[in-house]
TORFI-757445 format. One record per residue (C-alpha): residue number from 1; residue in three letters; x, y, z. Coordinates in steps of 0.1 Angstrom, whole numbers, plus 5000, padded with zeros to 4 digits. Example, Ala and Ser with C-alpha at 12.3 -4.5 7.8 and 13.67 -1.06 7.14 Angstrom:
2
<1,"ala",<5123,4955,5078>>
<2,"ser",<5137,4989,5071>>
This chain:
188
<1,"met",<7529,3732,6480>>
<2,"lys",<7565,3722,6485>>
<3,"lys",<7562,3732,6522>>
<4,"leu",<7531,3711,6526>>
<5,"ile",<7548,3680,6511>>
<6,"leu",<7579,3686,6532>>
<7,"ala",<7558,3690,6564>>
<8,"thr",<7538,3659,6557>>
<9,"ala",<7570,3639,6550>>
<10,"phe",<7586,3652,6582>>
<11,"ala",<7555,3643,6602>>
<12,"thr",<7555,3608,6588>>
<13,"val",<7592,3602,6596>>
<14,"ala",<7588,3618,6631>>
<15,"ser",<7558,3597,6640>>
<16,"ala",<7576,3565,6629>>
<17,"ala",<7607,3575,6648>>
<18,"phe",<7588,3581,6680>>
<19,"ala",<7564,3552,6678>>
<20,"ala",<7566,3534,6711>>
<21,"pro",<7555,3502,6726>>
<22,"glu",<7520,3504,6743>>
<23,"thr",<7513,3489,6776>>
<24,"tyr",<7480,3471,6783>>
<25,"ser",<7467,3461,6817>>
<26,"ile",<7450,3427,6821>>
<27,"asp",<7412,3431,6826>>
<28,"pro",<7406,3406,6854>>
<29,"ser",<7368,3405,6847>>
<30,"his",<7374,3392,6811>>
<31,"thr",<7406,3371,6817>>
<32,"ala",<7408,3336,6830>>
<33,"ala",<7430,3305,6828>>
<34,"his",<7412,3272,6821>>
<35,"phe",<7425,3237,6823>>
<36,"ala",<7413,3203,6811>>
<37,"val",<7426,3169,6823>>
<38,"asp",<7416,3133,6818>>
<39,"his",<7399,3117,6848>>
<40,"leu",<7403,3079,6850>>
<41,"gly",<7397,3076,6813>>
<42,"phe",<7360,3082,6820>>
<43,"ser",<7358,3120,6814>>
<44,"thr",<7376,3152,6809>>
<45,"gln",<7375,3174,6840>>
<46,"tyr",<7376,3212,6836>>
<47,"gly",<7385,3240,6859>>
<48,"ala",<7393,3277,6858>>
<49,"phe",<7413,3302,6878>>
<50,"asp",<7391,3332,6881>>
<51,"lys",<7416,3358,6894>>
<52,"thr",<7444,3370,6871>>
<53,"ser",<7465,3401,6867>>
<54,"gly",<7494,3413,6847>>
<55,"ser",<7503,3433,6816>>
<56,"ile",<7510,3431,6779>>
<57,"val",<7534,3454,6761>>
<58,"leu",<7529,3455,6724>>
<59,"asp",<7549,3473,6697>>
<60,"ala",<7527,3466,6666>>
<61,"glu",<7551,3483,6642>>
<62,"lys",<7582,3464,6653>>
<63,"lys",<7561,3432,6661>>
<64,"thr",<7577,3429,6695>>
<65,"gly",<7565,3430,6731>>
<66,"ser",<7562,3411,6763>>
<67,"val",<7536,3393,6784>>
<68,"asp",<7534,3390,6821>>
<69,"ile",<7504,3371,6835>>
<70,"ile",<7499,3361,6871>>
<71,"val",<7473,3336,6880>>
<72,"asp",<7459,3334,6916>>
<73,"thr",<7458,3296,6921>>
<74,"ala",<7435,3299,6952>>
<75,"ser",<7409,3312,6928>>
<76,"leu",<7405,3277,6913>>
<77,"asp",<7369,3267,6905>>
<78,"ser",<7361,3232,6891>>
<79,"gly",<7324,3234,6899>>
<80,"trp",<7325,3213,6930>>
<81,"asp",<7337,3226,6964>>
<82,"ala",<7351,3193,6977>>
<83,"arg",<7372,3188,6945>>
<84,"asp",<7384,3224,6947>>
<85,"lys",<7395,3219,6983>>
<86,"his",<7415,3188,6972>>
<87,"leu",<7430,3205,6941>>
<88,"lys",<7441,3235,6962>>
<89,"gly",<7459,3211,6987>>
<90,"glu",<7494,3197,6987>>
<91,"asp",<7486,3168,6962>>
<92,"phe",<7480,3193,6934>>
<93,"phe",<7483,3231,6934>>
<94,"asn",<7495,3236,6971>>
<95,"val",<7481,3271,6971>>
<96,"gly",<7493,3277,7007>>
<97,"lys",<7529,3274,6996>>
<98,"tyr",<7525,3285,6959>>
<99,"pro",<7497,3311,6957>>
<100,"thr",<7505,3320,6920>>
<101,"ala",<7513,3305,6887>>
<102,"thr",<7530,3328,6861>>
<103,"phe",<7536,3331,6824>>
<104,"lys",<7563,3356,6813>>
<105,"ser",<7575,3362,6778>>
<106,"lys",<7595,3386,6757>>
<107,"asn",<7592,3366,6725>>
<108,"leu",<7560,3373,6705>>
<109,"lys",<7557,3357,6671>>
<110,"phe",<7537,3373,6643>>
<111,"asp",<7524,3362,6609>>
<112,"gly",<7521,3395,6591>>
<113,"asp",<7501,3417,6616>>
<114,"lys",<7486,3388,6634>>
<115,"leu",<7500,3375,6667>>
<116,"val",<7502,3337,6664>>
<117,"ala",<7524,3325,6693>>
<118,"val",<7541,3335,6724>>
<119,"asp",<7572,3317,6737>>
<120,"gly",<7578,3321,6774>>
<121,"asp",<7584,3306,6808>>
<122,"phe",<7556,3291,6828>>
<123,"thr",<7561,3287,6866>>
<124,"leu",<7539,3264,6886>>
<125,"leu",<7547,3249,6921>>
<126,"gly",<7580,3269,6920>>
<127,"val",<7592,3251,6889>>
<128,"thr",<7598,3271,6857>>
<129,"lys",<7597,3255,6822>>
<130,"pro",<7596,3269,6787>>
<131,"leu",<7561,3270,6772>>
<132,"thr",<7547,3281,6739>>
<133,"leu",<7512,3295,6738>>
<134,"ala",<7494,3293,6704>>
<135,"val",<7474,3324,6699>>
<136,"asn",<7440,3324,6683>>
<137,"asn",<7414,3352,6678>>
<138,"phe",<7440,3380,6684>>
<139,"lys",<7423,3414,6680>>
<140,"cys",<7432,3449,6690>>
<141,"gly",<7410,3479,6685>>
<142,"gln",<7389,3506,6702>>
<143,"his",<7367,3492,6730>>
<144,"pro",<7332,3505,6723>>
<145,"met",<7323,3510,6760>>
<146,"met",<7357,3518,6776>>
<147,"lys",<7365,3542,6748>>
<148,"lys",<7402,3532,6747>>
<149,"ala",<7425,3508,6729>>
<150,"trp",<7419,3472,6738>>
<151,"cys",<7434,3438,6729>>
<152,"gly",<7421,3403,6733>>
<153,"ala",<7431,3368,6724>>
<154,"ala",<7427,3331,6733>>
<155,"ala",<7460,3313,6739>>
<156,"thr",<7464,3275,6743>>
<157,"ala",<7492,3251,6752>>
<158,"thr",<7495,3215,6764>>
<159,"leu",<7518,3206,6793>>
<160,"lys",<7527,3177,6815>>
<161,"arg",<7519,3184,6851>>
<162,"ser",<7545,3159,6862>>
<163,"asp",<7572,3183,6847>>
<164,"phe",<7562,3207,6875>>
<165,"gly",<7563,3181,6903>>
<166,"met",<7525,3176,6903>>
<167,"lys",<7525,3138,6903>>
<168,"ala",<7495,3128,6925>>
<169,"tyr",<7473,3100,6911>>
<170,"leu",<7493,3095,6879>>
<171,"pro",<7484,3079,6856>>
<172,"ala",<7447,3076,6867>>
<173,"val",<7444,3114,6866>>
<174,"gly",<7460,3124,6833>>
<175,"asp",<7495,3139,6831>>
<176,"glu",<7487,3159,6800>>
<177,"val",<7469,3191,6807>>
<178,"lys",<7454,3215,6782>>
<179,"leu",<7458,3251,6793>>
<180,"thr",<7436,3279,6777>>
<181,"ile",<7440,3315,6786>>
<182,"gln",<7412,3339,6775>>
<183,"val",<7426,3374,6779>>
<184,"glu",<7415,3410,6774>>
<185,"ala",<7436,3440,6783>>
<186,"gly",<7431,3477,6781>>
<187,"lys",<7457,3504,6772>>
<188,"gln",<7472,3521,6803>>
């Protein structure tokens, strides 16, 4: 009996000592960055970037990790081709010169076991500024179809586009932009 108790105790200590961060790859088919911006005070215009990539590293025990998300700005879709062409041009996203926007973080914030925020750096049009994403609906578990560990969340932030040099049509087109990133990622 003593041997069984000793073996169980050793296994528990060994598993804790060797617990390691887990790396998850962004699932591009279930991840997208969305934006909303005021248009002339008449409406809120929405758009999405349909191509994303990156990774999330999570150490659930230590409540640490990192996030690296890359958004293909040329994948912008606002629902109208003429507007998309304008938004992809030099007045706004200038996708020819800046084909990606990125969010990178090594500062995850937890409330108990729940991820609630991610402090990081957002880069748009070659300008990098600090940005905090509020995290909602964070969940990790076994994916029922992929049969592997999976995590997902919705993250939101509000930023000023002028802080990144995007000043076309201010103030008629709003300066304040709401950013939402729906993300799913599978364990590598």
